[in-house]
N, C-alpha and C positions, 0 to 999 in steps of 0.2 A: 350843683347846677342842674336845672331841670332839662330833661330830654325834649327837644323841640322836634317834632316830626314834620317833615316836608310833605306837601301835597304832591301827588303824582301829576306829572304834566300830561297834556293831551296826547303827545306821541307815545308815552308810556302806557296810558290807558288803551289806546288804539292797538298797540302791540299786544297787550294783555288780552284784549277782545279777540284778536286774530288767533292767538295761541289757544285761547279757550275754545273757539270754534273748531280749530284743527284737532284739539284733544278730544272734544266730544264726538266729532265725526269719526275719528279713528277708533275711539272706544265703542261707539255704537256699531259700526260695521264689524269690528272684531268680535264683540259679544254676540252680535246677530249670527255670525258664522259659528261661534262656539255653541250656541243654543239652537242651531237649526234642526237638530235631530229630536228636540223635545217638542211636545205639544202637538195639536192637531192642525193640519193645514186647512181642512174644510171645517169651518166653525158651525155649519148648519146641518150636520148629519144627525140622524135620529138617535144613534147610540153615543153621541159625543158627551163627554163629561167635563166638568170644570177642572178636575184634578190634574190632568196632564198639562193643561194650559196654566194652571196655578204654579206648577213646578217650574215651568219655563219662565214665568214672570218672576218668581222668587230667585231663581238662579241668576237671571239677568240683573235684577235689582241689587242683590248682594254682591255680585261681581263688579257692578258699576260702582257701588259704594266703596268696595275695597280699592278699586283703581283711583277713585277720587281722594280717598284718605291717604293713599300712598303718594299721589302727586302732591297733595298739600304738604305732607311731611318733608318730601324732598325739596319742594320749592321754598318752604319756609326756612330751610337750612342753607340753601344755595344762593338765594337772591340777596342782593345788597339791602341794607336796612331800609333805605328810602322807598323800596318797592314792596316791602313785606306787608304794607297796609292793604294792598290789593288782594292778597292771597285769600283772606277770609271772605271777602265779597264774592270772589269767583268760586270759592268753596260752597257758599250758600246757594249761589245760582246753579251750581252743578247738582246739588241735592234736589232742587226743584226740577232740573232737567231729568233726573232719574225717573220721576213720575211721567213727565211729558214724553220721554223716549219709549215708553211702553206702548203708546198708541201706534207709532209706525212699526213697532216690532211685530204686531199682529195684523197690520194693514196690508 
């Protein structure tokens, strides 16, 4: 017999959105704290180079990627089957957010 997947209900999608926002907020502020010693605070000085800011960007990006992959693996194993369809959508959105969160990191 074929496996029929149920669509997630609106309350389940809303709960997923709220948990996604909470995860991204905690991840951003945690990684911002961890990378606070890297990079230049003043972007417009004469002897400023891109190297130190590039290191901060890459550490932030790779750390965020590791957090997102770990969260996806844990959630895909722990969630009931009917909610697992949401995990990949939130995963792809988190990958896009990795690039978006670099803007406030240096702001």
